[in-house]
DOKOLDO-871069 format. One record per residue (C-alpha): x negated, y negated, z negated; residue number from 1. Coordinates in nm, 3 decimals, decimal comma, padded with zeros to 5 digits, always signed. Each point is the difference from the previous one (the first is absolute). Layout:
N
<pt X="X" Y="Y" Z="Z" i="NUM"/>
...
END
This chain:
399
<pt X="+00,000" Y="+00,000" Z="+00,000" i="1"/>
<pt X="-00,147" Y="-00,333" Z="+00,100" i="2"/>
<pt X="-00,056" Y="-00,256" Z="-00,278" i="3"/>
<pt X="+00,124" Y="-00,352" Z="+00,037" i="4"/>
<pt X="-00,255" Y="-00,261" Z="+00,098" i="5"/>
<pt X="+00,019" Y="-00,198" Z="-00,329" i="6"/>
<pt X="-00,077" Y="+00,324" Z="-00,193" i="7"/>
<pt X="-00,318" Y="+00,054" Z="+00,204" i="8"/>
<pt X="-00,109" Y="-00,359" Z="-00,062" i="9"/>
<pt X="+00,032" Y="+00,045" Z="-00,377" i="10"/>
<pt X="-00,174" Y="+00,340" Z="-00,003" i="11"/>
<pt X="-00,336" Y="-00,105" Z="+00,153" i="12"/>
<pt X="-00,079" Y="-00,281" Z="-00,250" i="13"/>
<pt X="+00,074" Y="+00,236" Z="-00,283" i="14"/>
<pt X="-00,236" Y="+00,263" Z="+00,147" i="15"/>
<pt X="-00,282" Y="-00,256" Z="+00,054" i="16"/>
<pt X="+00,040" Y="-00,124" Z="-00,359" i="17"/>
<pt X="-00,033" Y="+00,355" Z="-00,132" i="18"/>
<pt X="-00,314" Y="+00,070" Z="+00,200" i="19"/>
<pt X="-00,164" Y="-00,325" Z="-00,118" i="20"/>
<pt X="+00,082" Y="+00,085" Z="-00,359" i="21"/>
<pt X="-00,160" Y="+00,346" Z="+00,033" i="22"/>
<pt X="-00,315" Y="-00,147" Z="+00,165" i="23"/>
<pt X="-00,040" Y="-00,262" Z="-00,272" i="24"/>
<pt X="+00,040" Y="+00,263" Z="-00,266" i="25"/>
<pt X="-00,273" Y="+00,219" Z="+00,156" i="26"/>
<pt X="-00,228" Y="-00,302" Z="+00,042" i="27"/>
<pt X="+00,046" Y="-00,088" Z="-00,366" i="28"/>
<pt X="-00,080" Y="+00,361" Z="-00,095" i="29"/>
<pt X="-00,312" Y="-00,004" Z="+00,218" i="30"/>
<pt X="-00,105" Y="-00,332" Z="-00,149" i="31"/>
<pt X="+00,031" Y="+00,132" Z="-00,348" i="32"/>
<pt X="-00,197" Y="+00,322" Z="+00,091" i="33"/>
<pt X="-00,351" Y="-00,020" Z="-00,147" i="34"/>
<pt X="-00,309" Y="+00,072" Z="+00,225" i="35"/>
<pt X="-00,218" Y="+00,307" Z="-00,068" i="36"/>
<pt X="-00,290" Y="-00,062" Z="-00,236" i="37"/>
<pt X="-00,362" Y="+00,104" Z="+00,085" i="38"/>
<pt X="-00,230" Y="+00,023" Z="-00,301" i="39"/>
<pt X="-00,375" Y="+00,013" Z="-00,020" i="40"/>
<pt X="-00,041" Y="-00,202" Z="+00,320" i="41"/>
<pt X="-00,317" Y="-00,206" Z="+00,017" i="42"/>
<pt X="+00,031" Y="-00,347" Z="+00,146" i="43"/>
<pt X="-00,237" Y="-00,285" Z="+00,062" i="44"/>
<pt X="+00,029" Y="-00,365" Z="+00,089" i="45"/>
<pt X="-00,135" Y="-00,097" Z="+00,339" i="46"/>
<pt X="-00,258" Y="-00,277" Z="-00,028" i="47"/>
<pt X="-00,252" Y="-00,173" Z="+00,218" i="48"/>
<pt X="-00,356" Y="+00,129" Z="-00,018" i="49"/>
<pt X="-00,329" Y="-00,104" Z="+00,154" i="50"/>
<pt X="-00,156" Y="+00,249" Z="+00,239" i="51"/>
<pt X="-00,285" Y="+00,005" Z="+00,244" i="52"/>
<pt X="+00,084" Y="-00,093" Z="+00,355" i="53"/>
<pt X="-00,160" Y="+00,235" Z="+00,246" i="54"/>
<pt X="-00,017" Y="+00,114" Z="+00,358" i="55"/>
<pt X="+00,038" Y="+00,372" Z="+00,063" i="56"/>
<pt X="-00,157" Y="+00,183" Z="+00,292" i="57"/>
<pt X="+00,026" Y="+00,364" Z="+00,096" i="58"/>
<pt X="-00,289" Y="+00,211" Z="+00,115" i="59"/>
<pt X="-00,166" Y="+00,339" Z="+00,026" i="60"/>
<pt X="-00,264" Y="+00,163" Z="-00,219" i="61"/>
<pt X="-00,329" Y="+00,064" Z="+00,181" i="62"/>
<pt X="-00,332" Y="+00,142" Z="-00,117" i="63"/>
<pt X="-00,293" Y="-00,241" Z="-00,016" i="64"/>
<pt X="-00,219" Y="+00,248" Z="+00,186" i="65"/>
<pt X="+00,131" Y="+00,251" Z="+00,252" i="66"/>
<pt X="-00,254" Y="+00,218" Z="+00,184" i="67"/>
<pt X="+00,059" Y="+00,224" Z="+00,299" i="68"/>
<pt X="-00,266" Y="+00,273" Z="+00,020" i="69"/>
<pt X="-00,116" Y="+00,133" Z="+00,336" i="70"/>
<pt X="-00,285" Y="+00,216" Z="+00,123" i="71"/>
<pt X="-00,323" Y="-00,129" Z="+00,159" i="72"/>
<pt X="-00,063" Y="+00,320" Z="+00,193" i="73"/>
<pt X="+00,208" Y="+00,235" Z="+00,211" i="74"/>
<pt X="+00,075" Y="+00,337" Z="-00,152" i="75"/>
<pt X="+00,261" Y="+00,230" Z="-00,147" i="76"/>
<pt X="+00,113" Y="-00,057" Z="-00,359" i="77"/>
<pt X="-00,115" Y="+00,297" Z="-00,208" i="78"/>
<pt X="+00,119" Y="-00,113" Z="-00,344" i="79"/>
<pt X="+00,242" Y="-00,257" Z="-00,141" i="80"/>
<pt X="-00,045" Y="-00,069" Z="-00,373" i="81"/>
<pt X="+00,278" Y="-00,255" Z="-00,058" i="82"/>
<pt X="+00,376" Y="-00,017" Z="+00,025" i="83"/>
<pt X="+00,246" Y="-00,287" Z="-00,007" i="84"/>
<pt X="+00,029" Y="-00,137" Z="-00,351" i="85"/>
<pt X="-00,342" Y="+00,125" Z="-00,115" i="86"/>
<pt X="-00,221" Y="-00,242" Z="-00,194" i="87"/>
<pt X="-00,351" Y="-00,012" Z="+00,147" i="88"/>
<pt X="-00,333" Y="-00,151" Z="-00,107" i="89"/>
<pt X="-00,244" Y="-00,206" Z="+00,203" i="90"/>
<pt X="-00,251" Y="+00,236" Z="+00,164" i="91"/>
<pt X="+00,222" Y="+00,307" Z="-00,035" i="92"/>
<pt X="-00,008" Y="+00,232" Z="+00,303" i="93"/>
<pt X="+00,348" Y="+00,017" Z="+00,148" i="94"/>
<pt X="-00,049" Y="+00,154" Z="+00,345" i="95"/>
<pt X="-00,262" Y="+00,233" Z="+00,150" i="96"/>
<pt X="-00,059" Y="+00,022" Z="+00,375" i="97"/>
<pt X="-00,181" Y="+00,271" Z="+00,196" i="98"/>
<pt X="-00,362" Y="-00,125" Z="+00,021" i="99"/>
<pt X="-00,194" Y="+00,280" Z="+00,170" i="100"/>
<pt X="-00,133" Y="-00,238" Z="+00,266" i="101"/>
<pt X="-00,121" Y="-00,240" Z="-00,267" i="102"/>
<pt X="-00,180" Y="+00,278" Z="-00,189" i="103"/>
<pt X="-00,170" Y="+00,104" Z="+00,323" i="104"/>
<pt X="-00,118" Y="-00,356" Z="+00,056" i="105"/>
<pt X="-00,140" Y="-00,016" Z="-00,354" i="106"/>
<pt X="-00,196" Y="+00,323" Z="+00,053" i="107"/>
<pt X="-00,136" Y="-00,124" Z="+00,332" i="108"/>
<pt X="-00,108" Y="-00,332" Z="-00,149" i="109"/>
<pt X="-00,168" Y="+00,173" Z="-00,295" i="110"/>
<pt X="-00,191" Y="+00,225" Z="+00,244" i="111"/>
<pt X="-00,122" Y="-00,312" Z="+00,178" i="112"/>
<pt X="-00,130" Y="-00,138" Z="-00,330" i="113"/>
<pt X="-00,191" Y="+00,321" Z="-00,072" i="114"/>
<pt X="-00,153" Y="-00,001" Z="+00,348" i="115"/>
<pt X="-00,110" Y="-00,360" Z="-00,035" i="116"/>
<pt X="-00,150" Y="+00,069" Z="-00,342" i="117"/>
<pt X="-00,202" Y="+00,292" Z="+00,147" i="118"/>
<pt X="-00,141" Y="-00,238" Z="+00,262" i="119"/>
<pt X="-00,100" Y="-00,237" Z="-00,280" i="120"/>
<pt X="-00,210" Y="+00,267" Z="-00,169" i="121"/>
<pt X="-00,188" Y="+00,070" Z="+00,323" i="122"/>
<pt X="-00,061" Y="-00,368" Z="+00,067" i="123"/>
<pt X="-00,127" Y="-00,052" Z="-00,356" i="124"/>
<pt X="-00,250" Y="+00,283" Z="+00,051" i="125"/>
<pt X="-00,124" Y="-00,154" Z="+00,324" i="126"/>
<pt X="-00,025" Y="-00,343" Z="-00,161" i="127"/>
<pt X="-00,218" Y="+00,138" Z="-00,278" i="128"/>
<pt X="-00,226" Y="+00,166" Z="+00,261" i="129"/>
<pt X="-00,020" Y="-00,324" Z="+00,199" i="130"/>
<pt X="-00,087" Y="-00,199" Z="-00,312" i="131"/>
<pt X="-00,283" Y="+00,244" Z="-00,073" i="132"/>
<pt X="-00,126" Y="-00,024" Z="+00,360" i="133"/>
<pt X="+00,011" Y="-00,377" Z="-00,017" i="134"/>
<pt X="-00,195" Y="-00,002" Z="-00,326" i="135"/>
<pt X="-00,265" Y="+00,230" Z="+00,152" i="136"/>
<pt X="-00,023" Y="-00,217" Z="+00,312" i="137"/>
<pt X="-00,040" Y="-00,313" Z="-00,211" i="138"/>
<pt X="-00,276" Y="+00,164" Z="-00,205" i="139"/>
<pt X="-00,175" Y="+00,106" Z="+00,321" i="140"/>
<pt X="+00,039" Y="-00,356" Z="+00,131" i="141"/>
<pt X="-00,159" Y="-00,143" Z="-00,315" i="142"/>
<pt X="-00,294" Y="+00,239" Z="+00,034" i="143"/>
<pt X="-00,041" Y="-00,078" Z="+00,373" i="144"/>
<pt X="+00,015" Y="-00,372" Z="-00,067" i="145"/>
<pt X="-00,269" Y="+00,023" Z="-00,271" i="146"/>
<pt X="-00,224" Y="+00,207" Z="+00,227" i="147"/>
<pt X="+00,048" Y="-00,250" Z="+00,283" i="148"/>
<pt X="-00,106" Y="-00,289" Z="-00,223" i="149"/>
<pt X="-00,321" Y="+00,182" Z="-00,101" i="150"/>
<pt X="-00,082" Y="+00,078" Z="+00,363" i="151"/>
<pt X="+00,060" Y="-00,361" Z="+00,097" i="152"/>
<pt X="-00,273" Y="-00,099" Z="-00,249" i="153"/>
<pt X="-00,230" Y="+00,271" Z="+00,133" i="154"/>
<pt X="+00,072" Y="-00,105" Z="+00,359" i="155"/>
<pt X="-00,098" Y="-00,356" Z="-00,083" i="156"/>
<pt X="-00,328" Y="+00,132" Z="-00,140" i="157"/>
<pt X="-00,052" Y="+00,219" Z="+00,310" i="158"/>
<pt X="+00,003" Y="+00,304" Z="-00,225" i="159"/>
<pt X="+00,264" Y="+00,199" Z="+00,197" i="160"/>
<pt X="+00,039" Y="+00,063" Z="+00,366" i="161"/>
<pt X="+00,296" Y="-00,149" Z="+00,190" i="162"/>
<pt X="+00,137" Y="+00,348" Z="+00,057" i="163"/>
<pt X="+00,012" Y="+00,078" Z="-00,372" i="164"/>
<pt X="+00,171" Y="-00,331" Z="-00,068" i="165"/>
<pt X="+00,259" Y="+00,062" Z="+00,275" i="166"/>
<pt X="+00,082" Y="+00,340" Z="-00,149" i="167"/>
<pt X="+00,063" Y="-00,152" Z="-00,343" i="168"/>
<pt X="+00,207" Y="-00,281" Z="+00,150" i="169"/>
<pt X="+00,207" Y="+00,249" Z="+00,199" i="170"/>
<pt X="+00,071" Y="+00,204" Z="-00,315" i="171"/>
<pt X="+00,122" Y="-00,316" Z="-00,171" i="172"/>
<pt X="+00,237" Y="-00,082" Z="+00,287" i="173"/>
<pt X="+00,132" Y="+00,358" Z="-00,005" i="174"/>
<pt X="+00,060" Y="-00,030" Z="-00,376" i="175"/>
<pt X="+00,194" Y="-00,325" Z="+00,051" i="176"/>
<pt X="+00,209" Y="+00,163" Z="+00,271" i="177"/>
<pt X="+00,075" Y="+00,296" Z="-00,230" i="178"/>
<pt X="+00,122" Y="-00,233" Z="-00,274" i="179"/>
<pt X="+00,229" Y="-00,178" Z="+00,246" i="180"/>
<pt X="+00,134" Y="+00,331" Z="+00,133" i="181"/>
<pt X="+00,063" Y="+00,131" Z="-00,352" i="182"/>
<pt X="+00,177" Y="-00,322" Z="-00,093" i="183"/>
<pt X="+00,224" Y="+00,020" Z="+00,309" i="184"/>
<pt X="+00,081" Y="+00,362" Z="-00,081" i="185"/>
<pt X="+00,091" Y="-00,094" Z="-00,357" i="186"/>
<pt X="+00,219" Y="-00,289" Z="+00,114" i="187"/>
<pt X="+00,174" Y="+00,229" Z="+00,248" i="188"/>
<pt X="+00,073" Y="+00,253" Z="-00,274" i="189"/>
<pt X="+00,128" Y="-00,273" Z="-00,233" i="190"/>
<pt X="+00,233" Y="-00,122" Z="+00,275" i="191"/>
<pt X="+00,114" Y="+00,357" Z="+00,058" i="192"/>
<pt X="+00,071" Y="+00,034" Z="-00,370" i="193"/>
<pt X="+00,214" Y="-00,312" Z="+00,009" i="194"/>
<pt X="+00,194" Y="+00,151" Z="+00,287" i="195"/>
<pt X="+00,049" Y="+00,322" Z="-00,197" i="196"/>
<pt X="+00,113" Y="-00,196" Z="-00,305" i="197"/>
<pt X="+00,246" Y="-00,189" Z="+00,221" i="198"/>
<pt X="+00,129" Y="+00,335" Z="+00,125" i="199"/>
<pt X="+00,042" Y="+00,109" Z="-00,361" i="200"/>
<pt X="+00,194" Y="-00,319" Z="-00,082" i="201"/>
<pt X="+00,218" Y="+00,053" Z="+00,306" i="202"/>
<pt X="+00,060" Y="+00,364" Z="-00,093" i="203"/>
<pt X="+00,086" Y="-00,097" Z="-00,357" i="204"/>
<pt X="+00,239" Y="-00,263" Z="+00,132" i="205"/>
<pt X="+00,158" Y="+00,268" Z="+00,216" i="206"/>
<pt X="+00,039" Y="+00,213" Z="-00,313" i="207"/>
<pt X="+00,163" Y="-00,290" Z="-00,183" i="208"/>
<pt X="+00,238" Y="-00,065" Z="+00,289" i="209"/>
<pt X="+00,084" Y="+00,369" Z="+00,024" i="210"/>
<pt X="+00,061" Y="+00,017" Z="-00,374" i="211"/>
<pt X="+00,226" Y="-00,305" Z="+00,020" i="212"/>
<pt X="+00,188" Y="+00,167" Z="+00,284" i="213"/>
<pt X="+00,026" Y="+00,313" Z="-00,211" i="214"/>
<pt X="+00,129" Y="-00,214" Z="-00,288" i="215"/>
<pt X="+00,279" Y="-00,126" Z="+00,227" i="216"/>
<pt X="+00,142" Y="+00,350" Z="-00,021" i="217"/>
<pt X="+00,112" Y="-00,087" Z="-00,355" i="218"/>
<pt X="+00,259" Y="-00,277" Z="-00,022" i="219"/>
<pt X="-00,006" Y="-00,158" Z="-00,346" i="220"/>
<pt X="+00,225" Y="-00,248" Z="-00,176" i="221"/>
<pt X="-00,138" Y="-00,356" Z="-00,004" i="222"/>
<pt X="+00,218" Y="-00,107" Z="-00,297" i="223"/>
<pt X="+00,177" Y="+00,127" Z="-00,309" i="224"/>
<pt X="+00,363" Y="+00,036" Z="+00,097" i="225"/>
<pt X="+00,293" Y="+00,215" Z="+00,104" i="226"/>
<pt X="+00,048" Y="+00,192" Z="+00,324" i="227"/>
<pt X="+00,308" Y="-00,153" Z="+00,161" i="228"/>
<pt X="+00,015" Y="+00,169" Z="+00,340" i="229"/>
<pt X="-00,160" Y="+00,311" Z="+00,146" i="230"/>
<pt X="-00,033" Y="-00,022" Z="+00,378" i="231"/>
<pt X="-00,178" Y="+00,330" Z="+00,074" i="232"/>
<pt X="-00,014" Y="+00,365" Z="-00,099" i="233"/>
<pt X="-00,268" Y="+00,270" Z="-00,012" i="234"/>
<pt X="-00,084" Y="+00,100" Z="+00,357" i="235"/>
<pt X="+00,087" Y="-00,339" Z="+00,148" i="236"/>
<pt X="-00,256" Y="-00,168" Z="+00,221" i="237"/>
<pt X="-00,159" Y="-00,301" Z="-00,165" i="238"/>
<pt X="-00,138" Y="-00,278" Z="+00,217" i="239"/>
<pt X="-00,128" Y="-00,353" Z="-00,060" i="240"/>
<pt X="+00,288" Y="-00,240" Z="-00,052" i="241"/>
<pt X="+00,259" Y="+00,272" Z="-00,066" i="242"/>
<pt X="+00,168" Y="-00,054" Z="-00,341" i="243"/>
<pt X="-00,040" Y="+00,288" Z="-00,245" i="244"/>
<pt X="+00,106" Y="-00,136" Z="-00,342" i="245"/>
<pt X="+00,135" Y="-00,327" Z="-00,137" i="246"/>
<pt X="-00,112" Y="-00,099" Z="-00,351" i="247"/>
<pt X="+00,116" Y="-00,289" Z="-00,215" i="248"/>
<pt X="-00,150" Y="-00,129" Z="-00,322" i="249"/>
<pt X="+00,208" Y="-00,038" Z="-00,317" i="250"/>
<pt X="+00,001" Y="-00,382" Z="+00,008" i="251"/>
<pt X="+00,312" Y="-00,146" Z="+00,154" i="252"/>
<pt X="+00,139" Y="-00,330" Z="+00,118" i="253"/>
<pt X="+00,344" Y="-00,129" Z="+00,081" i="254"/>
<pt X="+00,005" Y="-00,156" Z="+00,346" i="255"/>
<pt X="+00,294" Y="-00,240" Z="-00,019" i="256"/>
<pt X="+00,159" Y="-00,189" Z="+00,289" i="257"/>
<pt X="+00,028" Y="-00,368" Z="-00,099" i="258"/>
<pt X="+00,209" Y="-00,246" Z="+00,200" i="259"/>
<pt X="-00,201" Y="-00,276" Z="+00,161" i="260"/>
<pt X="+00,201" Y="-00,263" Z="-00,190" i="261"/>
<pt X="-00,116" Y="+00,151" Z="-00,332" i="262"/>
<pt X="-00,365" Y="+00,055" Z="+00,089" i="263"/>
<pt X="-00,103" Y="-00,347" Z="-00,115" i="264"/>
<pt X="+00,093" Y="+00,093" Z="-00,359" i="265"/>
<pt X="-00,227" Y="+00,307" Z="-00,011" i="266"/>
<pt X="-00,374" Y="-00,020" Z="-00,061" i="267"/>
<pt X="-00,284" Y="+00,250" Z="-00,028" i="268"/>
<pt X="-00,036" Y="+00,119" Z="-00,357" i="269"/>
<pt X="+00,362" Y="-00,085" Z="-00,086" i="270"/>
<pt X="+00,188" Y="+00,239" Z="-00,227" i="271"/>
<pt X="+00,305" Y="+00,195" Z="+00,117" i="272"/>
<pt X="+00,244" Y="+00,232" Z="-00,174" i="273"/>
<pt X="+00,026" Y="+00,327" Z="+00,193" i="274"/>
<pt X="+00,269" Y="+00,267" Z="-00,025" i="275"/>
<pt X="-00,006" Y="+00,332" Z="+00,187" i="276"/>
<pt X="+00,338" Y="+00,165" Z="+00,051" i="277"/>
<pt X="-00,147" Y="+00,349" Z="-00,040" i="278"/>
<pt X="-00,131" Y="-00,095" Z="-00,347" i="279"/>
<pt X="+00,332" Y="-00,140" Z="-00,124" i="280"/>
<pt X="+00,033" Y="-00,349" Z="-00,142" i="281"/>
<pt X="-00,354" Y="-00,011" Z="-00,143" i="282"/>
<pt X="-00,165" Y="-00,335" Z="+00,072" i="283"/>
<pt X="-00,371" Y="-00,015" Z="+00,082" i="284"/>
<pt X="-00,228" Y="-00,299" Z="+00,001" i="285"/>
<pt X="-00,161" Y="-00,051" Z="+00,341" i="286"/>
<pt X="-00,245" Y="-00,248" Z="+00,151" i="287"/>
<pt X="-00,013" Y="-00,140" Z="+00,352" i="288"/>
<pt X="-00,332" Y="+00,107" Z="+00,155" i="289"/>
<pt X="+00,058" Y="-00,063" Z="+00,369" i="290"/>
<pt X="+00,228" Y="-00,202" Z="+00,226" i="291"/>
<pt X="-00,007" Y="+00,114" Z="+00,362" i="292"/>
<pt X="-00,036" Y="-00,322" Z="+00,204" i="293"/>
<pt X="+00,201" Y="+00,124" Z="+00,299" i="294"/>
<pt X="+00,382" Y="+00,012" Z="-00,013" i="295"/>
<pt X="+00,220" Y="+00,274" Z="+00,139" i="296"/>
<pt X="+00,159" Y="-00,168" Z="+00,306" i="297"/>
<pt X="+00,313" Y="+00,216" Z="-00,033" i="298"/>
<pt X="+00,085" Y="-00,070" Z="-00,365" i="299"/>
<pt X="-00,190" Y="-00,329" Z="-00,043" i="300"/>
<pt X="-00,151" Y="+00,133" Z="-00,320" i="301"/>
<pt X="-00,351" Y="+00,030" Z="-00,141" i="302"/>
<pt X="-00,147" Y="+00,304" Z="-00,171" i="303"/>
<pt X="-00,116" Y="-00,066" Z="-00,355" i="304"/>
<pt X="-00,205" Y="+00,274" Z="-00,168" i="305"/>
<pt X="+00,041" Y="+00,039" Z="-00,376" i="306"/>
<pt X="-00,221" Y="+00,216" Z="-00,221" i="307"/>
<pt X="+00,206" Y="+00,211" Z="-00,242" i="308"/>
<pt X="-00,102" Y="+00,226" Z="-00,292" i="309"/>
<pt X="-00,065" Y="+00,367" Z="+00,073" i="310"/>
<pt X="+00,290" Y="+00,232" Z="-00,074" i="311"/>
<pt X="+00,008" Y="+00,378" Z="+00,039" i="312"/>
<pt X="+00,321" Y="-00,012" Z="+00,206" i="313"/>
<pt X="-00,116" Y="-00,271" Z="+00,240" i="314"/>
<pt X="-00,026" Y="+00,109" Z="+00,363" i="315"/>
<pt X="-00,035" Y="-00,176" Z="+00,331" i="316"/>
<pt X="+00,329" Y="-00,089" Z="+00,164" i="317"/>
<pt X="+00,201" Y="-00,069" Z="-00,318" i="318"/>
<pt X="+00,241" Y="-00,294" Z="+00,009" i="319"/>
<pt X="-00,070" Y="-00,284" Z="-00,240" i="320"/>
<pt X="+00,083" Y="-00,359" Z="-00,085" i="321"/>
<pt X="-00,219" Y="-00,292" Z="-00,108" i="322"/>
<pt X="+00,121" Y="-00,305" Z="-00,190" i="323"/>
<pt X="-00,200" Y="-00,321" Z="+00,027" i="324"/>
<pt X="+00,077" Y="-00,246" Z="-00,282" i="325"/>
<pt X="+00,058" Y="-00,355" Z="+00,127" i="326"/>
<pt X="+00,152" Y="-00,184" Z="-00,302" i="327"/>
<pt X="+00,286" Y="+00,005" Z="-00,253" i="328"/>
<pt X="+00,375" Y="-00,060" Z="+00,014" i="329"/>
<pt X="+00,314" Y="+00,040" Z="-00,212" i="330"/>
<pt X="+00,236" Y="+00,290" Z="+00,073" i="331"/>
<pt X="+00,293" Y="+00,192" Z="-00,146" i="332"/>
<pt X="-00,113" Y="+00,358" Z="-00,053" i="333"/>
<pt X="+00,200" Y="+00,295" Z="-00,130" i="334"/>
<pt X="-00,090" Y="+00,363" Z="-00,081" i="335"/>
<pt X="+00,009" Y="+00,247" Z="+00,286" i="336"/>
<pt X="+00,232" Y="+00,220" Z="-00,208" i="337"/>
<pt X="+00,264" Y="-00,273" Z="-00,012" i="338"/>
<pt X="+00,063" Y="+00,028" Z="+00,374" i="339"/>
<pt X="+00,289" Y="+00,213" Z="+00,130" i="340"/>
<pt X="-00,027" Y="+00,098" Z="+00,367" i="341"/>
<pt X="+00,310" Y="+00,034" Z="+00,216" i="342"/>
<pt X="-00,123" Y="+00,092" Z="+00,342" i="343"/>
<pt X="-00,222" Y="-00,286" Z="+00,119" i="344"/>
<pt X="+00,138" Y="-00,242" Z="-00,259" i="345"/>
<pt X="-00,137" Y="-00,074" Z="-00,348" i="346"/>
<pt X="+00,217" Y="-00,079" Z="-00,304" i="347"/>
<pt X="-00,041" Y="-00,065" Z="-00,372" i="348"/>
<pt X="+00,246" Y="+00,007" Z="-00,287" i="349"/>
<pt X="+00,047" Y="-00,355" Z="-00,130" i="350"/>
<pt X="+00,148" Y="-00,031" Z="-00,349" i="351"/>
<pt X="+00,245" Y="-00,292" Z="-00,019" i="352"/>
<pt X="+00,092" Y="-00,211" Z="-00,304" i="353"/>
<pt X="+00,261" Y="+00,259" Z="-00,106" i="354"/>
<pt X="-00,260" Y="+00,277" Z="+00,011" i="355"/>
<pt X="+00,149" Y="+00,163" Z="+00,311" i="356"/>
<pt X="-00,249" Y="+00,146" Z="+00,251" i="357"/>
<pt X="+00,064" Y="-00,111" Z="+00,357" i="358"/>
<pt X="-00,189" Y="+00,118" Z="+00,310" i="359"/>
<pt X="-00,164" Y="-00,277" Z="+00,197" i="360"/>
<pt X="-00,176" Y="+00,011" Z="+00,334" i="361"/>
<pt X="-00,358" Y="-00,132" Z="-00,010" i="362"/>
<pt X="-00,283" Y="-00,059" Z="+00,247" i="363"/>
<pt X="-00,339" Y="+00,142" Z="-00,094" i="364"/>
<pt X="-00,343" Y="-00,144" Z="+00,067" i="365"/>
<pt X="-00,351" Y="+00,122" Z="-00,070" i="366"/>
<pt X="-00,075" Y="+00,298" Z="-00,219" i="367"/>
<pt X="-00,235" Y="-00,043" Z="-00,295" i="368"/>
<pt X="-00,068" Y="+00,308" Z="-00,211" i="369"/>
<pt X="+00,318" Y="+00,110" Z="-00,183" i="370"/>
<pt X="+00,185" Y="-00,325" Z="+00,080" i="371"/>
<pt X="+00,131" Y="-00,151" Z="+00,320" i="372"/>
<pt X="+00,070" Y="-00,357" Z="+00,104" i="373"/>
<pt X="+00,364" Y="-00,113" Z="+00,049" i="374"/>
<pt X="+00,043" Y="-00,254" Z="+00,277" i="375"/>
<pt X="+00,374" Y="-00,057" Z="-00,037" i="376"/>
<pt X="+00,303" Y="+00,123" Z="-00,195" i="377"/>
<pt X="-00,119" Y="-00,077" Z="-00,354" i="378"/>
<pt X="-00,055" Y="-00,316" Z="-00,202" i="379"/>
<pt X="-00,234" Y="-00,080" Z="-00,285" i="380"/>
<pt X="+00,151" Y="+00,103" Z="-00,336" i="381"/>
<pt X="+00,247" Y="+00,263" Z="+00,125" i="382"/>
<pt X="+00,007" Y="+00,335" Z="-00,177" i="383"/>
<pt X="-00,037" Y="+00,323" Z="+00,194" i="384"/>
<pt X="-00,002" Y="+00,369" Z="-00,085" i="385"/>
<pt X="-00,367" Y="+00,110" Z="-00,019" i="386"/>
<pt X="+00,069" Y="+00,349" Z="+00,134" i="387"/>
<pt X="+00,265" Y="+00,013" Z="+00,271" i="388"/>
<pt X="+00,033" Y="+00,377" Z="-00,029" i="389"/>
<pt X="+00,132" Y="-00,029" Z="-00,358" i="390"/>
<pt X="+00,339" Y="-00,118" Z="+00,132" i="391"/>
<pt X="+00,225" Y="+00,203" Z="+00,227" i="392"/>
<pt X="+00,238" Y="-00,279" Z="+00,104" i="393"/>
<pt X="+00,055" Y="-00,371" Z="-00,037" i="394"/>
<pt X="+00,258" Y="-00,158" Z="-00,227" i="395"/>
<pt X="-00,130" Y="+00,172" Z="-00,310" i="396"/>
<pt X="-00,061" Y="-00,198" Z="-00,318" i="397"/>
<pt X="-00,368" Y="+00,009" Z="-00,097" i="398"/>
<pt X="-00,088" Y="+00,022" Z="-00,369" i="399"/>
END
């Protein structure tokens, strides 16, 4: 049965009034409902603090000294005494190469030395004989000269015949000629001895060269360090210039890429705070030891090398960061634990005047130890929950 129009007009205002009354009643009930209470929650007041202003650059850990070992002779590798990761000492034999040819050369050179030394003994014997012959010739010359002088006196007195004088004079000339011949023989033998000695020196040099060549069959470590890469195996052919092992020392540097606009603030000897991701949040004190003068044309950055303390876990290739202090500034910093992550956004619980915790979106800045800078979202003097994980939802009353 259809209702009259005036009945419908009266019914709808009554219905609307009833609904409004129910809504107001529920709102009053909700308003009078007390929020949940969270006890034992630590809070702290956000305040300005002075911190060091710095520029941060990323880089890669490199060894101060990296050596690639290669052979100086051609030959097959007969022994390999090092593996990747082994610690080696300077002078330690790491690789042995087949050196039969070198040993043959050493034996040949040593035979040449012995032969030359045998020739020296013979020449010495001949020199001694020549010295004796020269001494005898000189004695005979002295006697002939004395006899000639006496005969010259007798000839002046007409006491000897010309023939007798000529015989004595001839003997003197023969004695002089014998001395000259003996002297030439001795000089010839001395010169021959010098030649033999030169042959000995040459043969000994050949021995030294052959021994050096034989020594090339053993490849030794030039530094104390760690074997990083092994490029060859036993049986491989070693040749000059072919890499066999790569060794690095245990002293490392961080090679950081610094923007050209920041290079003017960095000087040799300046201190830097270095962190290596693989070592956690541990901060190390570094020192700038080299600034490469040429920039990378692709990134427009300069390589700055920073000495860092030795650590057992340091290895080449690790990622690291360097902070260069440039001054001081005031910031708002909060504990890392106070931050609540929701996807890519960061929040904190802010406690209002009524003690109710409300989530607020913030913008984070630079990290500094266990605290982080807040760029926006908080004001000086506001209270926040120190550990964001201690609350499971906002709207709770913090006591």
